[in-house]
N, C-alpha and C positions, 0 to 999 in steps of 0.2 A: 472681705468671704474665701478663702482658698482651695484647689480645686485638687484633691490628692488625686495618685495613680489610682488606686480602689473606685473611684467616680468615676474617671476616667474609662475602665475596663467597665464600668456601670456602665454610662451612655452608651461606649460604643455600642454594648450586648441590646438592649431597649433600643438601638438604631436599628440593630442589624446591619452593624456595619464590621467589615472583620480588619481588627489594628493588632500590627505587630509586637511583639512586646518592646522592641526596638524603636517602634513610632510613639511609644505611652509620653514617656518626660515630652518630645517635641510637641503631644497634644494639650498634654496639662498647661506647660506655658503659654501656647494658645487661648487656654479656656482662661487660664489667671488674667491673661492680655487682656480678653473680647472684659472679664468682671470688672477686673480695673475700671475700665470704661467706662462703665454702665456705672459704677460708680462715683466716679469723676461728672458724667453729666447730673446725676442726685443734689449735686452742690451746687447747679445754677440755682439761679434765684428767675422765677419764673413768674410770678408773684399779679395784677395785671395783664399776663401773656393772655389771651381768646386763642381759645382752642380752636384750627383752624382744617379743613377735607384737600387744600393744594392752597401752592402760594400763589398763583395768582386770580382774583376773586372771580366767580363765576355761582350762574344761579345755575340750582336742576333742574332742567328743562319736566315741566309736570303734564302728565296728559289725564283725558280722562277716565275713570274706575269703571270702564262698563264692561259686562259679557259678551261677547263674539261668540259667533262660530267659524272668526276667520276667512269665511269667505270663500276660502278655498277648498273645495272640501270635497269639489270632485277632484280637484288634485292629488289631493293624500290621498286619495283611494285609487287613483288611475293605476298604479303600477301593480295590486296587490291580485293574484289571483283569480278570487272569490268573494264579491262582495253582494250585496242586497241593501237599497233603500240606501242609499251611502254612506254604509258600517261592513267594518272587515268579518267575512267568515272563516269560523277556524275551525276546522275539525275535533271531533269532541274524542278528549282524552282520558275518562275518567267513563268508567263503563260503570 
């Protein structure tokens, strides 16, 4: 796959990046080099290779999935300007 100047301009517009006309050629070469590398990676034989999430073997720590109030409701509403029964009081905005 090859990237042309029009595609570079479109990518820059979609990314909201201002690209001068003299930078188009350099960016085109860079994008083509990246795509060539990705195509080279697709040639690697990965049959029998298990997917991994880390280079070191590790197990995710699990905790019980239970609903709690956090135990710090008083600390959460401590700095609120107005509270009632552990809840925030907010002024009415719709009449």
